[in-house]
C-alpha positions, 0 to 999 in steps of 0.5 A: 481462937483456933491457930489456924486464924491466927496463921492464917493472918501470918500467912496473909500478912507474910505472902503479901506485905513480907516478913519484915512487915509481920515481925515489925507488926508481932513487936509492936502488938507484942506478940512473941509468936511467930507462927502458930500451930493450928489446932492449938487454941489462943487467947482472943485478944490475939485477933484485934492486937494484931490486927490493930496494929497491921492496919497502921504498918500496913497503912490499910482499913480494917474493913480491906484488912479482914477483908482480903485475909478472908480472901486468902483463908479460902487458898490457906485452908486449901493446904490443911485440907479443910477445901473440902469441908468449905465445899460440903458447906455450900456450893458458892461462896456466898453460902 
């Protein structure tokens, strides 16, 4: 799993729910990384662990959490210049 996805997850939680919630989720999921390098490859097991704990701590369903994280991803990748790549892939997000 590329760090870009994990960094999106962390930034989504911090921006919507706050730094304290992110720290709590990381501790419960036993994840030491406060941030993730966008191009580094991390174990695939991190996303399910973090997602599971995030849903419990935040009181949201997995579907709601992942949907909102996906919405956040579109603006998040713009900070790294990937918005141009998304534009090439289709005229609309549904493409």
